[in-house]
C-alpha positions as CSV (number, residue, x, y, z in Angstrom):
1,X,90.2,156.7,137.3
2,X,88.0,153.5,137.8
3,X,84.4,153.2,136.9
4,X,82.1,150.1,136.9
5,X,78.6,150.8,135.5
6,X,75.8,148.2,135.8
7,X,78.2,145.4,135.9
8,X,76.6,141.9,136.1
9,X,78.7,138.7,136.3
10,X,77.4,135.1,136.2
11,X,79.2,131.9,136.8
12,X,77.6,128.5,135.9
13,X,74.1,130.1,135.7
14,X,74.6,131.7,139.2
15,X,74.6,135.5,139.4
16,X,77.5,136.6,141.5
17,X,77.2,140.4,141.0
18,X,74.3,142.3,139.6
19,X,74.2,145.9,138.4
20,X,77.3,146.9,140.4
21,X,78.2,150.6,140.4
22,X,81.6,151.8,141.5
23,X,83.7,155.0,141.0
24,X,87.2,155.5,142.3
25,X,88.9,158.8,141.9
26,X,92.6,159.1,141.0
27,X,94.8,158.8,144.1
28,X,91.9,157.5,146.2
29,X,92.1,154.5,148.5
30,X,88.9,152.5,148.5
31,X,88.2,149.4,150.7
32,X,85.5,146.8,149.9
33,X,84.3,144.8,152.8
34,X,81.7,142.0,153.1
35,X,81.2,138.4,154.0
36,X,83.1,135.6,152.2
37,X,81.6,134.6,148.9
38,X,79.9,138.0,148.4
39,X,81.9,138.7,145.3
40,X,84.6,141.1,146.6
41,X,87.4,139.4,144.8
42,X,85.3,139.1,141.6
43,X,85.0,142.9,141.6
44,X,88.8,143.2,142.0
45,X,89.5,140.7,139.2
46,X,87.0,142.5,137.0
47,X,88.9,145.8,137.5
48,X,92.1,144.0,136.7
49,X,90.6,142.7,133.5
50,X,90.9,139.0,134.6
51,X,87.1,138.6,134.5
52,X,84.9,140.1,131.8
53,X,81.4,141.1,132.9
54,X,78.3,139.6,131.2
55,X,76.9,143.1,131.0
56,X,77.8,146.6,131.9
57,X,81.0,148.4,131.4
58,X,84.4,148.7,133.1
59,X,86.6,151.7,132.6
60,X,90.1,152.0,134.1
61,X,91.9,155.2,133.3
62,X,95.4,153.6,133.1
63,X,97.0,150.5,131.7
64,X,99.5,150.5,134.5
65,X,97.6,148.2,136.8
66,X,99.1,145.8,139.3
67,X,97.5,143.3,141.7
68,X,98.5,141.6,144.9
69,X,96.8,138.2,145.0
70,X,95.6,136.7,148.3
71,X,98.2,133.9,148.1
72,X,100.9,136.3,146.9
73,X,101.7,134.2,143.8
74,X,105.4,134.3,144.4
75,X,107.9,132.3,142.5
76,X,109.2,129.8,145.1
77,X,112.3,128.8,143.1
78,X,113.4,132.4,142.8
79,X,115.1,134.5,145.4
80,X,113.4,137.7,146.7
81,X,115.5,139.7,144.4
82,X,114.7,137.5,141.4
83,X,111.0,137.8,142.1
84,X,111.4,141.5,141.4
85,X,113.8,141.3,138.5
86,X,111.5,139.1,136.4
87,X,108.5,141.5,136.2
88,X,110.9,144.4,135.6
89,X,112.3,142.6,132.6
90,X,109.1,141.1,131.3
91,X,106.9,144.2,131.8
92,X,109.2,147.2,131.5
93,X,112.1,145.7,129.6
94,X,114.6,146.8,132.3
95,X,117.5,144.5,133.0
96,X,121.1,144.6,134.2
97,X,122.4,147.0,136.8
98,X,119.4,149.3,136.6
99,X,117.0,146.5,137.3
100,X,119.0,145.3,140.3
101,X,119.4,148.8,141.7
102,X,115.6,149.4,141.4
103,X,114.8,146.0,142.9
104,X,117.1,146.4,145.9
105,X,115.8,149.9,146.5
106,X,112.2,148.6,146.7
107,X,113.2,145.7,148.9
108,X,114.8,148.2,151.2
109,X,111.6,150.2,151.2
110,X,109.6,147.2,152.4
111,X,112.3,146.2,154.9
112,X,113.6,143.1,153.0
113,X,116.9,144.2,151.6
114,X,118.7,142.0,154.1
115,X,116.9,139.0,152.7
116,X,117.4,139.7,149.0
117,X,119.1,136.3,148.3
118,X,116.7,134.1,150.3
119,X,113.8,132.2,148.8
120,X,110.1,132.8,149.8
121,X,110.0,129.5,151.8
122,X,112.8,130.8,153.9
123,X,111.0,133.9,155.2
124,X,107.9,134.5,157.3
125,X,104.3,135.0,156.1
126,X,104.5,138.7,156.9
127,X,107.7,139.0,154.9
128,X,106.2,137.1,152.0
129,X,103.3,139.6,152.0
130,X,105.8,142.5,151.9
131,X,107.6,140.8,149.0
132,X,104.2,140.5,147.2
133,X,103.6,144.2,147.7
134,X,107.1,145.0,146.4
135,X,106.6,142.9,143.4
136,X,103.2,144.5,142.7
137,X,104.9,148.0,142.9
138,X,108.1,147.2,141.0
139,X,106.3,147.9,137.6
140,X,105.4,151.4,138.9
141,X,101.6,151.0,138.6
142,X,99.2,153.9,138.7
143,X,96.5,151.5,140.0
144,X,97.1,148.8,142.6
145,X,94.6,146.2,143.7
146,X,94.9,144.3,147.0
147,X,93.1,141.0,147.5
148,X,92.9,140.2,151.2
149,X,96.4,141.6,151.9
150,X,96.4,140.8,155.6
151,X,94.6,137.4,155.5
152,X,96.2,134.8,157.8
153,X,98.5,137.3,159.5
154,X,98.6,138.0,163.3
155,X,97.2,141.4,164.4
156,X,100.6,143.1,164.9
157,X,101.9,142.0,161.5
158,X,98.5,142.8,159.9
159,X,98.7,146.4,161.2
160,X,102.3,146.7,160.0
161,X,101.4,145.5,156.5
162,X,98.6,148.1,156.4
163,X,100.9,150.8,157.5
164,X,103.3,149.8,154.7
165,X,100.5,149.9,152.1
166,X,99.5,153.4,153.2
167,X,103.0,154.7,153.1
168,X,103.7,153.4,149.7
169,X,100.3,154.5,148.4
170,X,101.0,158.0,149.5
171,X,104.6,158.0,148.3
172,X,103.7,156.7,144.8
173,X,100.4,158.5,144.6
174,X,98.7,155.4,143.4
175,X,95.0,154.7,143.1
176,X,94.2,151.8,145.6
177,X,91.4,149.3,145.8
178,X,91.5,146.7,148.6
179,X,89.0,143.9,149.3
180,X,89.2,142.5,152.8
181,X,87.3,140.8,155.6
182,X,89.5,142.6,158.1
183,X,87.4,145.5,159.2
184,X,90.1,147.2,161.2
185,X,92.4,147.2,158.2
186,X,89.7,148.6,156.0
187,X,89.2,151.5,158.5
188,X,93.0,152.0,158.6
189,X,93.7,152.1,154.9
190,X,90.6,153.4,153.2
191,X,89.3,156.9,152.3
192,X,86.0,155.4,151.5
193,X,84.5,151.9,152.1
194,X,81.9,149.9,150.2
195,X,80.0,146.9,151.5
196,X,79.5,143.9,149.1
197,X,76.4,141.8,149.9
198,X,73.4,140.4,148.2
199,X,75.1,140.4,144.7
200,X,75.7,144.2,144.8
201,X,78.0,146.8,146.2
202,X,76.8,149.6,148.4
203,X,79.2,152.5,149.1
204,X,79.0,154.0,152.6
205,X,81.7,156.7,152.6
206,X,84.4,157.3,155.2
207,X,85.3,154.8,158.0
208,X,83.3,157.0,160.4
209,X,80.2,156.9,158.2
210,X,80.5,153.1,158.1
211,X,80.7,152.9,161.9
212,X,77.7,155.1,162.2
213,X,75.6,153.4,159.5
214,X,72.2,151.9,160.5
215,X,72.1,149.5,157.5
216,X,71.1,146.2,159.1
217,X,73.3,144.0,156.9
218,X,76.3,146.2,157.5
219,X,75.6,146.3,161.2
220,X,75.4,142.5,161.3
221,X,78.8,142.3,159.5
222,X,80.4,144.8,161.9
223,X,78.9,142.8,164.9
224,X,80.4,139.6,163.5
225,X,83.8,141.2,163.2
226,X,83.5,142.4,166.8
227,X,82.8,138.9,168.0
228,X,86.0,137.7,166.2
229,X,87.9,140.5,167.8
230,X,86.7,139.6,171.2
231,X,87.9,136.0,170.6
232,X,91.3,137.3,169.7
233,X,91.1,136.8,166.0
234,X,91.3,140.4,165.0
235,X,92.9,143.3,166.7
236,X,90.3,145.4,168.6
């Protein structure tokens, strides 16, 4: 479904990613973890076609790709319902009663049907994230990309958002790629996990394989996450 081969990306004479290899099977959920600035979001934007590599190749076996950005990228002047109606109209050409029915159904699926006529600044951060997920899914993508989907959320809301992602992923049989600094959410959502560091991406397999890895860089990252957890920043 998704394949990156020998992908190298350079910004302003600085190599961000070098010879990155990644393969994601149809229907799989892959998490990419790693420290800030390691190039995780660059990988995601490359898959989405927003960044073109300097060398290497990117293959995505579907043109139905949707992405949830870290900041949600919601239309603040639109209601929650209108935030879904617009991409339905612009992307799929669906308008009128059918568009409203689809949008309200998806808002109900993410627990926001009661707030359909509110604006994004009238709802909580967790609700905004759920709206972002709904908007990403409204165009019925086959591939969905999540950029730090639980960033800035408290542990309980973070876990709830991850549960919603899993439920919708399974219900819609999407192929999912998520980048995150939240190790607990990576364990929760992913079938396989990769570690982005030193300008490359190293795949480690299942969450259990990640936990058992002896790779020193990965162990250092896991230890740093544990310290944040102990301080109350991330759910243990």
